[in-house]
All heavy atoms as TSV, in Angstrom:
chain	resi	resn	atom	element	x	y	z
A	1	MET	N	N	115.643	106.774	87.289
A	1	MET	CA	C	115.172	105.473	86.834
A	1	MET	C	C	115.765	105.306	85.465
A	1	MET	O	O	115.769	106.193	84.613
A	1	MET	CB	C	113.671	105.447	86.786
A	1	MET	CG	C	113.135	104.144	86.216
A	1	MET	SD	S	111.284	104.214	86.405
A	1	MET	CE	C	110.924	102.803	85.383
A	2	PHE	N	N	116.293	104.086	85.188
A	2	PHE	CA	C	116.825	103.760	83.884
A	2	PHE	C	C	115.748	103.044	83.111
A	2	PHE	O	O	115.147	102.088	83.621
A	2	PHE	CB	C	118.069	102.887	83.954
A	2	PHE	CG	C	118.663	102.629	82.610
A	2	PHE	CD1	C	119.368	103.618	81.934
A	2	PHE	CD2	C	118.502	101.409	81.988
A	2	PHE	CE1	C	119.956	103.358	80.678
A	2	PHE	CE2	C	119.000	101.130	80.756
A	2	PHE	CZ	C	119.728	102.145	80.096
A	3	ALA	N	N	115.428	103.520	81.930
A	3	ALA	CA	C	114.419	102.916	81.085
A	3	ALA	C	C	115.090	102.064	80.022
A	3	ALA	O	O	115.581	102.611	79.052
A	3	ALA	CB	C	113.574	103.968	80.443
A	4	PRO	N	N	115.129	100.764	80.224
A	4	PRO	CA	C	115.878	99.941	79.251
A	4	PRO	C	C	115.370	100.012	77.860
A	4	PRO	O	O	116.149	100.005	76.871
A	4	PRO	CB	C	115.667	98.488	79.791
A	4	PRO	CG	C	115.129	98.592	81.172
A	4	PRO	CD	C	114.543	99.978	81.310
A	5	ILE	N	N	114.051	100.136	77.646
A	5	ILE	CA	C	113.510	100.193	76.306
A	5	ILE	C	C	113.952	101.468	75.610
A	5	ILE	O	O	114.348	101.521	74.463
A	5	ILE	CB	C	111.983	100.075	76.331
A	5	ILE	CG1	C	111.606	98.663	76.824
A	5	ILE	CG2	C	111.378	100.370	74.968
A	5	ILE	CD1	C	110.094	98.509	77.087
A	6	ALA	N	N	113.899	102.612	76.392
A	6	ALA	CA	C	114.280	103.897	75.801
A	6	ALA	C	C	115.804	103.998	75.762
A	6	ALA	O	O	116.375	104.836	75.026
A	6	ALA	CB	C	113.672	105.013	76.619
A	7	GLY	N	N	116.529	103.209	76.595
A	7	GLY	CA	C	117.969	103.301	76.664
A	7	GLY	C	C	118.489	104.566	77.349
A	7	GLY	O	O	119.579	104.966	76.985
A	8	LYS	N	N	117.723	105.170	78.170
A	8	LYS	CA	C	118.197	106.366	78.841
A	8	LYS	C	C	117.658	106.462	80.253
A	8	LYS	O	O	116.722	105.745	80.642
A	8	LYS	CB	C	117.737	107.591	78.031
A	8	LYS	CG	C	116.286	107.830	77.908
A	8	LYS	CD	C	115.940	109.064	77.063
A	8	LYS	CE	C	114.481	109.209	76.947
A	8	LYS	NZ	N	114.135	110.399	76.172
A	9	ARG	N	N	118.245	107.394	80.991
A	9	ARG	CA	C	117.839	107.618	82.408
A	9	ARG	C	C	116.649	108.630	82.388
A	9	ARG	O	O	116.702	109.644	81.694
A	9	ARG	CB	C	119.052	108.182	83.133
A	9	ARG	CG	C	118.742	108.536	84.539
A	9	ARG	CD	C	120.024	109.227	85.081
A	9	ARG	NE	N	119.635	110.031	86.239
A	9	ARG	CZ	C	120.081	109.776	87.471
A	9	ARG	NH1	N	120.933	108.829	87.676
A	9	ARG	NH2	N	119.646	110.538	88.438
A	10	LEU	N	N	115.680	108.337	83.196
A	10	LEU	CA	C	114.500	109.187	83.358
A	10	LEU	C	C	114.502	109.770	84.778
A	10	LEU	O	O	114.607	109.023	85.746
A	10	LEU	CB	C	113.196	108.469	83.102
A	10	LEU	CG	C	113.080	107.784	81.774
A	10	LEU	CD1	C	111.796	106.981	81.740
A	10	LEU	CD2	C	113.072	108.836	80.638
A	11	ASN	N	N	114.396	111.081	84.961
A	11	ASN	CA	C	114.340	111.684	86.282
A	11	ASN	C	C	112.837	111.859	86.657
A	11	ASN	O	O	112.353	112.982	86.532
A	11	ASN	CB	C	115.046	113.046	86.297
A	11	ASN	CG	C	116.560	112.840	86.153
A	11	ASN	OD1	O	117.122	111.856	86.624
A	11	ASN	ND2	N	117.192	113.698	85.447
A	12	ILE	N	N	112.238	110.759	87.071
A	12	ILE	CA	C	110.794	110.809	87.317
A	12	ILE	C	C	110.412	111.719	88.438
A	12	ILE	O	O	109.247	112.131	88.548
A	12	ILE	CB	C	110.179	109.401	87.476
A	12	ILE	CG1	C	110.813	108.663	88.665
A	12	ILE	CG2	C	110.371	108.597	86.185
A	12	ILE	CD1	C	110.178	107.352	88.954
A	13	PHE	N	N	111.330	111.991	89.384
A	13	PHE	CA	C	111.096	112.906	90.479
A	13	PHE	C	C	111.711	114.230	90.246
A	13	PHE	O	O	111.795	115.045	91.184
A	13	PHE	CB	C	111.586	112.284	91.789
A	13	PHE	CG	C	110.939	110.980	92.127
A	13	PHE	CD1	C	111.647	109.820	92.115
A	13	PHE	CD2	C	109.574	110.915	92.465
A	13	PHE	CE1	C	111.076	108.601	92.484
A	13	PHE	CE2	C	108.965	109.710	92.796
A	13	PHE	CZ	C	109.708	108.550	92.781
A	14	GLY	N	N	112.081	114.558	89.044
A	14	GLY	CA	C	112.764	115.799	88.710
A	14	GLY	C	C	114.294	115.697	88.912
A	14	GLY	O	O	114.777	114.628	89.308
A	15	ASP	N	N	114.988	116.719	88.531
A	15	ASP	CA	C	116.447	116.713	88.618
A	15	ASP	C	C	116.836	116.667	90.126
A	15	ASP	O	O	116.265	117.314	90.963
A	15	ASP	CB	C	117.049	117.957	88.044
A	15	ASP	CG	C	116.874	117.940	86.486
A	15	ASP	OD1	O	116.765	116.843	85.920
A	15	ASP	OD2	O	116.806	119.002	85.873
A	16	SER	N	N	117.881	115.868	90.387
A	16	SER	CA	C	118.340	115.751	91.773
A	16	SER	C	C	119.089	116.966	92.239
A	16	SER	O	O	119.795	117.612	91.498
A	16	SER	CB	C	119.322	114.546	91.828
A	16	SER	OG	O	119.935	114.412	93.126
A	17	THR	N	N	118.922	117.277	93.473
A	17	THR	CA	C	119.639	118.397	94.103
A	17	THR	C	C	120.462	117.848	95.297
A	17	THR	O	O	120.829	118.634	96.175
A	17	THR	CB	C	118.623	119.488	94.599
A	17	THR	OG1	O	117.727	118.903	95.565
A	17	THR	CG2	C	117.839	120.117	93.471
A	18	VAL	N	N	120.728	116.591	95.276
A	18	VAL	CA	C	121.388	115.961	96.395
A	18	VAL	C	C	122.787	116.526	96.604
A	18	VAL	O	O	123.217	116.751	97.775
A	18	VAL	CB	C	121.491	114.411	96.259
A	18	VAL	CG1	C	122.402	113.999	95.106
A	18	VAL	CG2	C	121.918	113.761	97.567
A	19	ASP	N	N	123.552	116.826	95.534
A	19	ASP	CA	C	124.856	117.403	95.725
A	19	ASP	C	C	124.826	118.758	96.343
A	19	ASP	O	O	125.617	119.105	97.221
A	19	ASP	CB	C	125.626	117.456	94.373
A	19	ASP	CG	C	125.915	116.035	93.881
A	19	ASP	OD1	O	126.366	115.249	94.612
A	19	ASP	OD2	O	125.684	115.832	92.615
A	20	GLU	N	N	123.931	119.636	95.844
A	20	GLU	CA	C	123.800	120.980	96.420
A	20	GLU	C	C	123.367	120.950	97.885
A	20	GLU	O	O	123.891	121.683	98.707
A	20	GLU	CB	C	122.813	121.781	95.581
A	20	GLU	CG	C	123.280	122.112	94.181
A	20	GLU	CD	C	122.947	120.991	93.223
A	20	GLU	OE1	O	122.388	119.915	93.550
A	20	GLU	OE2	O	123.191	121.198	91.975
A	21	THR	N	N	122.403	120.088	98.163
A	21	THR	CA	C	121.848	120.023	99.548
A	21	THR	C	C	122.945	119.463	100.501
A	21	THR	O	O	123.110	119.995	101.598
A	21	THR	CB	C	120.658	119.095	99.584
A	21	THR	OG1	O	119.650	119.609	98.688
A	21	THR	CG2	C	120.037	118.964	101.033
A	22	ALA	N	N	123.688	118.465	100.036
A	22	ALA	CA	C	124.783	117.923	100.864
A	22	ALA	C	C	125.850	118.956	101.114
A	22	ALA	O	O	126.309	119.078	102.276
A	22	ALA	CB	C	125.384	116.677	100.202
A	23	GLN	N	N	126.161	119.725	100.111
A	23	GLN	CA	C	127.175	120.773	100.312
A	23	GLN	C	C	126.726	121.811	101.296
A	23	GLN	O	O	127.423	122.268	102.190
A	23	GLN	CB	C	127.476	121.406	98.951
A	23	GLN	CG	C	128.624	122.432	99.020
A	23	GLN	CD	C	129.045	122.966	97.676
A	23	GLN	OE1	O	128.397	122.669	96.649
A	23	GLN	NE2	N	130.095	123.733	97.646
A	24	GLU	N	N	125.443	122.212	101.187
A	24	GLU	CA	C	124.928	123.225	102.101
A	24	GLU	C	C	124.969	122.739	103.564
A	24	GLU	O	O	125.110	123.475	104.481
A	24	GLU	CB	C	123.457	123.555	101.727
A	24	GLU	CG	C	123.289	124.389	100.515
A	24	GLU	CD	C	121.832	124.542	100.095
A	24	GLU	OE1	O	120.929	124.263	100.907
A	24	GLU	OE2	O	121.603	124.943	98.937
A	25	LEU	N	N	124.751	121.431	103.750
A	25	LEU	CA	C	124.686	120.837	105.059
A	25	LEU	C	C	126.061	120.303	105.548
A	25	LEU	O	O	126.200	119.817	106.679
A	25	LEU	CB	C	123.677	119.706	105.128
A	25	LEU	CG	C	122.232	120.158	104.871
A	25	LEU	CD1	C	121.286	118.919	104.760
A	25	LEU	CD2	C	121.709	121.064	105.914
A	26	GLY	N	N	127.061	120.385	104.667
A	26	GLY	CA	C	128.382	119.902	105.015
A	26	GLY	C	C	128.483	118.387	105.082
A	26	GLY	O	O	129.214	117.860	105.902
A	27	LEU	N	N	127.699	117.732	104.205
A	27	LEU	CA	C	127.652	116.277	104.269
A	27	LEU	C	C	128.269	115.718	102.998
A	27	LEU	O	O	128.355	116.415	101.965
A	27	LEU	CB	C	126.218	115.821	104.383
A	27	LEU	CG	C	125.453	116.255	105.610
A	27	LEU	CD1	C	123.974	115.879	105.508
A	27	LEU	CD2	C	126.082	115.688	106.885
A	28	LEU	N	N	128.635	114.429	103.043
A	28	LEU	CA	C	129.124	113.718	101.892
A	28	LEU	C	C	127.957	112.964	101.255
A	28	LEU	O	O	127.089	112.402	101.978
A	28	LEU	CB	C	130.238	112.703	102.246
A	28	LEU	CG	C	131.525	113.286	102.773
A	28	LEU	CD1	C	132.407	112.170	103.205
A	28	LEU	CD2	C	132.209	114.101	101.648
A	29	VAL	N	N	127.901	112.882	99.954
A	29	VAL	CA	C	126.963	112.028	99.259
A	29	VAL	C	C	127.677	110.656	99.093
A	29	VAL	O	O	128.675	110.537	98.402
A	29	VAL	CB	C	126.567	112.553	97.885
A	29	VAL	CG1	C	125.675	111.573	97.132
A	29	VAL	CG2	C	125.898	113.935	98.035
A	30	PHE	N	N	127.170	109.617	99.751
A	30	PHE	CA	C	127.763	108.328	99.728
A	30	PHE	C	C	127.417	107.482	98.490
A	30	PHE	O	O	128.259	106.740	97.978
A	30	PHE	CB	C	127.462	107.533	100.980
A	30	PHE	CG	C	128.177	108.011	102.199
A	30	PHE	CD1	C	127.440	108.603	103.210
A	30	PHE	CD2	C	129.495	107.904	102.284
A	30	PHE	CE1	C	128.121	109.038	104.321
A	30	PHE	CE2	C	130.208	108.337	103.423
A	30	PHE	CZ	C	129.467	108.963	104.447
A	31	ALA	N	N	126.261	107.625	98.050
A	31	ALA	CA	C	125.796	106.737	96.888
A	31	ALA	C	C	124.548	107.340	96.256
A	31	ALA	O	O	123.807	108.101	96.898
A	31	ALA	CB	C	125.526	105.375	97.346
A	32	ARG	N	N	124.314	106.928	95.059
A	32	ARG	CA	C	123.070	107.270	94.309
A	32	ARG	C	C	122.497	105.938	93.886
A	32	ARG	O	O	123.164	105.138	93.200
A	32	ARG	CB	C	123.366	108.109	93.085
A	32	ARG	CG	C	123.778	109.562	93.451
A	32	ARG	CD	C	124.154	110.280	92.180
A	32	ARG	NE	N	124.517	111.622	92.558
A	32	ARG	CZ	C	125.694	112.001	93.092
A	32	ARG	NH1	N	126.604	111.103	93.287
A	32	ARG	NH2	N	125.947	113.261	93.363
A	33	LEU	N	N	121.305	105.645	94.331
A	33	LEU	CA	C	120.683	104.341	94.013
A	33	LEU	C	C	119.598	104.553	93.027
A	33	LEU	O	O	118.644	105.296	93.234
A	33	LEU	CB	C	120.065	103.732	95.311
A	33	LEU	CG	C	121.060	103.449	96.399
A	33	LEU	CD1	C	120.350	102.917	97.628
A	33	LEU	CD2	C	122.126	102.483	95.976
A	34	PRO	N	N	119.711	103.816	91.894
A	34	PRO	CA	C	118.687	104.015	90.851
A	34	PRO	C	C	117.390	103.238	91.180
A	34	PRO	O	O	117.393	102.305	92.008
A	34	PRO	CB	C	119.357	103.318	89.611
A	34	PRO	CG	C	120.235	102.283	90.248
A	34	PRO	CD	C	120.752	102.885	91.523
A	35	ILE	N	N	116.334	103.715	90.625
A	35	ILE	CA	C	115.086	102.990	90.699
A	35	ILE	C	C	115.068	102.077	89.537
A	35	ILE	O	O	115.030	102.424	88.390
A	35	ILE	CB	C	113.871	103.965	90.625
A	35	ILE	CG1	C	113.919	104.895	91.812
A	35	ILE	CG2	C	112.563	103.148	90.626
A	35	ILE	CD1	C	112.895	106.048	91.743
A	36	ASP	N	N	115.189	100.778	89.822
A	36	ASP	CA	C	115.319	99.768	88.757
A	36	ASP	C	C	114.220	98.751	88.912
A	36	ASP	O	O	114.230	97.959	89.905
A	36	ASP	CB	C	116.738	99.114	88.806
A	36	ASP	CG	C	116.945	98.090	87.685
A	36	ASP	OD1	O	115.980	97.521	87.193
A	36	ASP	OD2	O	118.115	97.929	87.354
A	37	PRO	N	N	113.262	98.645	88.050
A	37	PRO	CA	C	112.169	97.698	88.162
A	37	PRO	C	C	112.636	96.204	88.330
A	37	PRO	O	O	112.020	95.459	89.009
A	37	PRO	CB	C	111.362	97.872	86.857
A	37	PRO	CG	C	111.753	99.204	86.370
A	37	PRO	CD	C	113.133	99.448	86.803
A	38	GLN	N	N	113.750	95.930	87.704
A	38	GLN	CA	C	114.250	94.496	87.810
A	38	GLN	C	C	114.708	94.220	89.238
A	38	GLN	O	O	114.432	93.199	89.809
A	38	GLN	CB	C	115.435	94.319	86.837
A	38	GLN	CG	C	116.117	92.966	86.941
A	38	GLN	CD	C	115.280	91.799	86.451
A	38	GLN	OE1	O	114.176	91.982	85.949
A	38	GLN	NE2	N	115.776	90.604	86.619
A	39	ILE	N	N	115.394	95.211	89.867
A	39	ILE	CA	C	115.825	95.081	91.229
A	39	ILE	C	C	114.648	94.962	92.169
A	39	ILE	O	O	114.540	94.131	93.034
A	39	ILE	CB	C	116.769	96.195	91.673
A	39	ILE	CG1	C	118.123	96.073	90.870
A	39	ILE	CG2	C	117.058	96.183	93.150
A	39	ILE	CD1	C	119.034	97.238	91.130
A	40	ASN	N	N	113.666	95.874	91.924
A	40	ASN	CA	C	112.414	95.804	92.748
A	40	ASN	C	C	111.748	94.473	92.701
A	40	ASN	O	O	111.304	93.927	93.709
A	40	ASN	CB	C	111.448	96.908	92.300
A	40	ASN	CG	C	112.005	98.307	92.528
A	40	ASN	OD1	O	113.013	98.472	93.148
A	40	ASN	ND2	N	111.290	99.256	91.954
A	41	ARG	N	N	111.653	93.899	91.476
A	41	ARG	CA	C	111.023	92.579	91.285
A	41	ARG	C	C	111.718	91.483	92.069
A	41	ARG	O	O	111.146	90.715	92.807
A	41	ARG	CB	C	110.951	92.252	89.841
A	41	ARG	CG	C	110.172	90.892	89.559
A	41	ARG	CD	C	110.133	90.541	88.084
A	41	ARG	NE	N	111.514	90.343	87.520
A	41	ARG	CZ	C	112.259	89.232	87.742
A	41	ARG	NH1	N	111.758	88.253	88.496
A	41	ARG	NH2	N	113.405	89.122	87.183
A	42	LEU	N	N	113.135	91.506	91.958
A	42	LEU	CA	C	113.839	90.470	92.635
A	42	LEU	C	C	113.741	90.573	94.166
A	42	LEU	O	O	113.631	89.601	94.854
A	42	LEU	CB	C	115.378	90.565	92.233
A	42	LEU	CG	C	115.663	90.135	90.768
A	42	LEU	CD1	C	117.062	90.481	90.395
A	42	LEU	CD2	C	115.398	88.640	90.621
A	43	VAL	N	N	113.740	91.831	94.653
A	43	VAL	CA	C	113.609	92.086	96.090
A	43	VAL	C	C	112.222	91.609	96.539
A	43	VAL	O	O	112.088	90.886	97.580
A	43	VAL	CB	C	113.870	93.526	96.455
A	43	VAL	CG1	C	113.437	93.835	97.905
A	43	VAL	CG2	C	115.296	93.925	96.195
A	44	ASP	N	N	111.214	91.929	95.790
A	44	ASP	CA	C	109.840	91.526	96.117
A	44	ASP	C	C	109.703	89.999	96.155
A	44	ASP	O	O	108.953	89.431	96.970
A	44	ASP	CB	C	108.818	92.061	95.120
A	44	ASP	CG	C	108.591	93.601	95.348
A	44	ASP	OD1	O	109.024	94.116	96.413
A	44	ASP	OD2	O	108.027	94.233	94.421
A	45	GLU	N	N	110.490	89.318	95.326
A	45	GLU	CA	C	110.508	87.872	95.263
A	45	GLU	C	C	111.380	87.176	96.286
A	45	GLU	O	O	111.515	85.997	96.320
A	45	GLU	CB	C	110.852	87.316	93.839
A	45	GLU	CG	C	109.876	87.774	92.805
A	45	GLU	CD	C	110.344	87.431	91.355
A	45	GLU	OE1	O	111.515	86.933	91.196
A	45	GLU	OE2	O	109.584	87.660	90.406
A	46	GLY	N	N	111.997	88.037	97.099
A	46	GLY	CA	C	112.932	87.514	98.171
A	46	GLY	C	C	114.270	87.005	97.568
A	46	GLY	O	O	114.992	86.219	98.142
A	47	ARG	N	N	114.644	87.604	96.378
A	47	ARG	CA	C	115.850	87.108	95.662
A	47	ARG	C	C	116.858	88.256	95.586
A	47	ARG	O	O	117.549	88.438	94.600
A	47	ARG	CB	C	115.465	86.667	94.230
A	47	ARG	CG	C	114.545	85.472	94.271
A	47	ARG	CD	C	113.972	85.152	92.910
A	47	ARG	NE	N	115.015	85.101	91.924
A	47	ARG	CZ	C	114.834	85.273	90.602
A	47	ARG	NH1	N	113.629	85.552	90.160
A	47	ARG	NH2	N	115.823	85.196	89.737
A	48	ILE	N	N	117.090	88.954	96.717
A	48	ILE	CA	C	118.020	90.061	96.756
A	48	ILE	C	C	119.418	89.628	96.376
A	48	ILE	O	O	120.238	90.383	95.793
A	48	ILE	CB	C	117.998	90.735	98.134
A	48	ILE	CG1	C	118.863	92.003	98.169
A	48	ILE	CG2	C	118.516	89.822	99.232
A	48	ILE	CD1	C	118.283	93.141	97.472
A	49	CYS	N	N	119.796	88.367	96.688
A	49	CYS	CA	C	121.129	87.853	96.302
A	49	CYS	C	C	121.301	87.721	94.783
A	49	CYS	O	O	122.459	87.644	94.329
A	49	CYS	CB	C	121.367	86.492	96.986
A	49	CYS	SG	S	121.469	86.660	98.801
A	50	ASP	N	N	120.252	87.740	94.031
A	50	ASP	CA	C	120.376	87.616	92.591
A	50	ASP	C	C	120.510	88.964	91.879
A	50	ASP	O	O	120.730	89.040	90.698
A	50	ASP	CB	C	119.111	86.933	91.991
A	50	ASP	CG	C	118.967	85.525	92.408
A	50	ASP	OD1	O	120.034	84.918	92.798
A	50	ASP	OD2	O	117.875	84.971	92.434
A	51	VAL	N	N	120.455	90.070	92.675
A	51	VAL	CA	C	120.649	91.416	92.120
A	51	VAL	C	C	122.092	91.544	91.662
A	51	VAL	O	O	123.048	91.306	92.414
A	51	VAL	CB	C	120.308	92.461	93.126
A	51	VAL	CG1	C	120.651	93.890	92.609
A	51	VAL	CG2	C	118.793	92.418	93.490
A	52	LYS	N	N	122.264	91.919	90.415
A	52	LYS	CA	C	123.587	92.145	89.822
A	52	LYS	C	C	123.736	93.616	89.547
A	52	LYS	O	O	122.796	94.279	89.052
A	52	LYS	CB	C	123.767	91.358	88.559
A	52	LYS	CG	C	123.517	89.849	88.682
A	52	LYS	CD	C	124.603	89.249	89.513
A	52	LYS	CE	C	124.418	87.695	89.509
A	52	LYS	NZ	N	124.462	87.133	90.817
A	53	GLY	N	N	124.889	94.130	89.810
A	53	GLY	CA	C	125.123	95.572	89.485
A	53	GLY	C	C	126.111	96.169	90.416
A	53	GLY	O	O	126.564	95.581	91.413
A	54	ASP	N	N	126.553	97.387	90.111
A	54	ASP	CA	C	127.529	98.029	90.946
A	54	ASP	C	C	126.992	99.358	91.533
A	54	ASP	O	O	127.757	100.303	91.749
A	54	ASP	CB	C	128.778	98.277	90.162
A	54	ASP	CG	C	128.578	99.145	88.947
A	54	ASP	OD1	O	127.422	99.534	88.679
A	54	ASP	OD2	O	129.576	99.535	88.289
A	55	GLU	N	N	125.692	99.387	91.832
A	55	GLU	CA	C	125.097	100.617	92.344
A	55	GLU	C	C	125.704	101.085	93.648
A	55	GLU	O	O	125.765	102.261	93.925
A	55	GLU	CB	C	123.543	100.394	92.544
A	55	GLU	CG	C	122.747	100.324	91.271
A	55	GLU	CD	C	122.799	98.952	90.656
A	55	GLU	OE1	O	123.337	97.975	91.248
A	55	GLU	OE2	O	122.278	98.819	89.520
A	56	LEU	N	N	126.211	100.172	94.432
A	56	LEU	CA	C	126.827	100.529	95.732
A	56	LEU	C	C	128.311	100.577	95.679
A	56	LEU	O	O	128.942	100.719	96.759
A	56	LEU	CB	C	126.344	99.571	96.802
A	56	LEU	CG	C	124.871	99.573	97.113
A	56	LEU	CD1	C	124.514	98.562	98.155
A	56	LEU	CD2	C	124.452	100.964	97.620
A	57	LYS	N	N	128.890	100.473	94.471
A	57	LYS	CA	C	130.350	100.417	94.329
A	57	LYS	C	C	130.984	101.706	94.912
A	57	LYS	O	O	131.968	101.634	95.661
A	57	LYS	CB	C	130.781	100.245	92.918
A	57	LYS	CG	C	132.303	100.160	92.746
A	57	LYS	CD	C	132.711	99.818	91.367
A	57	LYS	CE	C	134.185	99.634	91.158
A	57	LYS	NZ	N	135.114	100.109	92.163
A	58	GLU	N	N	130.473	102.869	94.601
A	58	GLU	CA	C	131.004	104.131	95.142
A	58	GLU	C	C	130.947	104.121	96.639
A	58	GLU	O	O	131.963	104.528	97.308
A	58	GLU	CB	C	130.176	105.308	94.599
A	58	GLU	CG	C	130.362	105.590	93.154
A	58	GLU	CD	C	129.541	106.807	92.717
A	58	GLU	OE1	O	129.605	107.855	93.350
A	58	GLU	OE2	O	128.765	106.638	91.730
A	59	LEU	N	N	129.898	103.670	97.219
A	59	LEU	CA	C	129.767	103.630	98.711
A	59	LEU	C	C	130.801	102.663	99.294
A	59	LEU	O	O	131.518	102.993	100.252
A	59	LEU	CB	C	128.383	103.255	99.125
A	59	LEU	CG	C	128.169	103.068	100.612
A	59	LEU	CD1	C	128.507	104.306	101.410
A	59	LEU	CD2	C	126.712	102.600	100.910
A	60	THR	N	N	130.843	101.475	98.744
A	60	THR	CA	C	131.781	100.474	99.336
A	60	THR	C	C	133.235	100.918	99.146
A	60	THR	O	O	134.053	100.745	100.042
A	60	THR	CB	C	131.598	99.093	98.739
A	60	THR	OG1	O	131.664	99.111	97.322
A	60	THR	CG2	C	130.225	98.516	99.123
A	61	ASP	N	N	133.569	101.502	98.014
A	61	ASP	CA	C	134.965	102.057	97.823
A	61	ASP	C	C	135.233	103.142	98.860
A	61	ASP	O	O	136.359	103.120	99.422
A	61	ASP	CB	C	135.130	102.586	96.385
A	61	ASP	CG	C	135.084	101.539	95.335
A	61	ASP	OD1	O	135.251	100.329	95.681
A	61	ASP	OD2	O	134.989	101.883	94.113
A	62	LEU	N	N	134.336	104.079	99.043
A	62	LEU	CA	C	134.510	105.099	99.982
A	62	LEU	C	C	134.723	104.577	101.437
A	62	LEU	O	O	135.602	104.989	102.139
A	62	LEU	CB	C	133.403	106.136	99.960
A	62	LEU	CG	C	133.452	107.281	100.925
A	62	LEU	CD1	C	134.636	108.166	100.548
A	62	LEU	CD2	C	132.203	108.078	100.924
A	63	LEU	N	N	133.903	103.586	101.778
A	63	LEU	CA	C	134.019	103.012	103.111
A	63	LEU	C	C	135.310	102.277	103.333
A	63	LEU	O	O	136.001	102.392	104.339
A	63	LEU	CB	C	132.845	102.067	103.395
A	63	LEU	CG	C	131.485	102.699	103.521
A	63	LEU	CD1	C	130.401	101.633	103.658
A	63	LEU	CD2	C	131.455	103.653	104.769
A	64	ARG	N	N	135.774	101.616	102.272
A	64	ARG	CA	C	137.076	100.922	102.335
A	64	ARG	C	C	138.256	101.893	102.532
A	64	ARG	O	O	139.238	101.613	103.181
A	64	ARG	CB	C	137.299	100.080	101.120
A	64	ARG	CG	C	136.551	98.792	101.045
A	64	ARG	CD	C	136.920	97.905	99.923
A	64	ARG	NE	N	136.104	96.750	99.864
A	64	ARG	CZ	C	135.256	96.395	98.923
A	64	ARG	NH1	N	135.127	97.121	97.838
A	64	ARG	NH2	N	134.557	95.311	99.008
A	65	GLU	N	N	138.092	103.099	101.860
A	65	GLU	CA	C	139.160	104.085	101.962
A	65	GLU	C	C	139.202	104.819	103.298
A	65	GLU	O	O	140.251	105.214	103.785
A	65	GLU	CB	C	138.973	105.120	100.879
A	65	GLU	CG	C	139.219	104.601	99.440
A	65	GLU	CD	C	138.763	105.607	98.396
A	65	GLU	OE1	O	138.483	106.792	98.774
A	65	GLU	OE2	O	138.720	105.317	97.211
A	66	THR	N	N	138.015	104.966	103.916
A	66	THR	CA	C	137.997	105.800	105.127
A	66	THR	C	C	137.945	105.032	106.446
A	66	THR	O	O	138.319	105.574	107.451
A	66	THR	CB	C	136.731	106.693	105.062
A	66	THR	OG1	O	135.550	105.923	104.945
A	66	THR	CG2	C	136.839	107.667	103.925
A	67	LEU	N	N	137.427	103.810	106.437
A	67	LEU	CA	C	137.363	103.033	107.697
A	67	LEU	C	C	138.650	102.285	107.979
A	67	LEU	O	O	139.271	101.735	107.069
A	67	LEU	CB	C	136.173	102.049	107.563
A	67	LEU	CG	C	134.800	102.655	107.490
A	67	LEU	CD1	C	133.773	101.567	107.322
A	67	LEU	CD2	C	134.516	103.501	108.730
A	68	PRO	N	N	139.081	102.209	109.233
A	68	PRO	CA	C	140.239	101.475	109.567
A	68	PRO	C	C	139.982	100.009	109.414
A	68	PRO	O	O	138.840	99.531	109.509
A	68	PRO	CB	C	140.484	101.784	111.074
A	68	PRO	CG	C	139.172	102.276	111.556
A	68	PRO	CD	C	138.419	102.874	110.381
A	69	GLU	N	N	141.027	99.268	109.182
A	69	GLU	CA	C	140.864	97.766	108.956
A	69	GLU	C	C	140.716	97.109	110.251
A	69	GLU	O	O	141.102	97.459	111.289
A	69	GLU	CB	C	142.102	97.248	108.182
A	69	GLU	CG	C	142.087	97.728	106.768
A	69	GLU	CD	C	143.191	97.088	105.925
A	69	GLU	OE1	O	143.542	95.946	106.238
A	69	GLU	OE2	O	143.660	97.745	105.004
């Protein structure tokens, strides 16, 4: 979670082990999605189209590189 007031990332669920777990299982990590209260609010209000950001950029780039056109 990014804390705008503190200006830093908070690991409220502890440090992520997604990379290690994915490696053990032979899987790729496609994306990391932050917990962002602003995004949550917009989604709750039915305004998902108003969400700005590049949280899914890594995923969309990877899909564009690997999927046939």
